[in-house]
C-alpha positions in Angstrom: 0.0 0.1 0.0 1.2 3.5 -0.8 2.1 5.8 1.9 0.6 8.7 0.2 -2.8 9.9 1.5 -4.2 10.3 -1.9 -4.8 8.1 -5.0 -7.0 8.8 -8.0 -7.7 5.1 -8.4 -8.9 4.6 -4.8 -10.9 7.9 -5.0 -12.6 6.6 -8.2 -13.3 3.3 -6.6 -14.8 5.0 -3.6 -17.1 7.1 -5.8 -18.1 4.0 -7.6 -19.0 2.3 -4.3 -21.2 5.2 -3.1 -24.8 4.3 -2.4 -27.8 6.4 -2.8 -27.5 7.9 0.7 -24.0 9.4 0.0 -25.2 10.7 -3.4 -28.2 12.4 -1.6 -25.9 13.9 0.9 -23.6 15.1 -1.9 -26.5 16.8 -3.7 -27.9 18.4 -0.5 -24.4 19.5 0.6 -23.7 21.0 -2.9 -27.1 22.9 -2.8 -26.5 24.1 0.8 -22.9 25.3 -0.2 -24.3 27.1 -3.3 -26.8 28.9 -1.1 -24.5 29.7 1.9 -21.8 31.1 -0.4 -23.9 32.4 -3.3 -26.7 34.2 -1.6 -24.7 36.4 0.9 -22.2 37.2 -2.0 -25.2 38.0 -4.2 -23.9 35.7 -7.0 -27.3 34.0 -6.4 -29.8 36.9 -6.5 -32.0 37.5 -3.3 -33.9 40.4 -2.0 -31.7 40.5 1.1 -28.2 40.9 -0.3 -26.9 43.1 -3.0 -23.6 44.0 -4.7 -22.0 47.3 -5.5 -20.0 45.6 -8.2 -21.5 43.4 -10.9 -21.1 39.7 -10.7 -18.2 38.5 -12.9 -18.5 35.7 -15.5 -16.1 33.5 -13.6 -18.0 33.8 -10.3 -20.7 31.3 -11.6 -18.5 28.4 -12.6 -16.4 29.0 -9.4 -19.5 28.8 -7.2 -20.7 25.6 -9.1 -17.4 23.8 -8.8 -17.0 24.9 -5.2 -20.5 23.6 -4.4 -20.0 20.2 -6.1 -16.5 19.6 -4.4 -17.9 20.7 -1.0 -20.8 18.3 -1.4 -18.3 15.5 -2.2 -16.2 16.3 0.8 -19.2 16.4 3.1 -20.4 13.0 1.7 -17.2 11.4 2.8 -18.4 11.8 6.3 -21.4 9.5 5.5 -20.5 6.1 6.6 -21.9 2.8 5.4 -22.4 0.2 8.2 -19.3 -1.9 7.0 -17.0 1.1 6.6 -14.5 2.8 8.9 -14.5 6.6 8.9 -11.6 8.3 7.1 -9.3 9.9 9.6 -7.6 12.6 7.4 -7.7 15.7 9.5 -5.5 17.5 7.1 -8.0 16.8 4.2 -10.8 18.1 6.5 -8.8 21.4 7.2 -8.1 21.8 3.4 -11.9 21.6 2.7 -12.7 24.2 5.3 -10.0 26.6 4.1 -11.1 26.0 0.6 -14.7 26.8 1.5 -13.7 30.1 3.2 -11.5 31.1 0.2 -14.4 30.5 -2.2 -16.6 33.0 -0.1 -13.8 35.6 -0.4 -13.2 34.9 -4.1 -16.7 35.4 -5.4 -17.8 38.1 -3.0 -18.2 41.7 -4.0 -14.7 43.4 -3.7 -16.0 46.5 -2.1 -18.7 44.8 0.0 -16.0 43.0 2.1 -15.6 45.2 5.2 -12.2 44.0 6.1 -10.8 44.7 2.6 -12.6 48.0 2.5 -11.0 49.0 5.9 -7.6 47.8 4.9 -7.5 49.1 1.3 -10.4 51.5 0.8 -12.8 51.4 -2.1 -10.2 52.2 -4.8 -7.7 49.7 -3.3 -10.4 47.0 -3.1 -11.0 47.4 -6.9 -7.4 47.9 -7.8 -5.8 45.2 -5.7 -8.3 42.8 -4.2 -10.6 42.4 -7.2 -7.7 41.1 -9.5 -6.7 38.6 -6.7 -10.2 37.1 -6.5 -9.9 34.8 -9.6 -6.6 33.4 -8.1 -8.4 32.8 -4.7 -11.1 30.9 -6.6 -8.5 28.7 -8.3 -6.8 28.2 -4.9 -10.2 27.5 -3.3 -11.1 24.9 -5.9 -7.6 23.3 -5.6 -7.9 23.0 -1.9 -11.4 21.5 -2.1 -10.3 19.1 -4.9 -7.3 17.9 -2.8 -9.5 17.5 0.3 -12.0 15.4 -1.7 -9.2 13.3 -3.3 -7.6 12.6 0.2 -10.9 11.7 1.9 -12.1 9.6 -1.0 -8.8 7.8 -1.2 -9.0 7.0 2.5 -12.4 5.4 2.1 -10.9 2.7 -0.2 -7.7 1.9 1.5 -7.1 -1.8 2.0 -8.1 -2.7 5.7 -5.7 -4.5 7.9 -6.4 -8.3 8.2 -8.2 -9.3 11.4 -6.1 -11.0 14.0 -6.5 -14.7 14.2 
């Protein structure tokens, strides 16, 4: 067995072995992520939140990919009766950081109070806004790595039982 916490083959096998319950959690988690990230950032229109700067074209695919990957990561916490839970805390942290970064990436650059205080409105548009697509890529990368690690651990070969 490889010492690496990640394997594309094992991750694919894990996805192939998912049952309806895991796919339902994945869908619900993806939808919840899309709402929790998309509504407050006004990428998903709502009467409660608005933006001073229009939504950029790349905000939509970033939100969709983030939601799908977050749903996958969430589903890795659903256990089947015969499975042991993956114990990759690093993968869990990567997913959490990726989720936070996605919120910062798709949000309105001048609506972020911290950025506004630190850089001012013109600084937010001049410095923060150009960094947001990079944050989106970093966010998706971290979520993908978290999903890969957690899925890989679901299909590791178990140790043989003691005789």
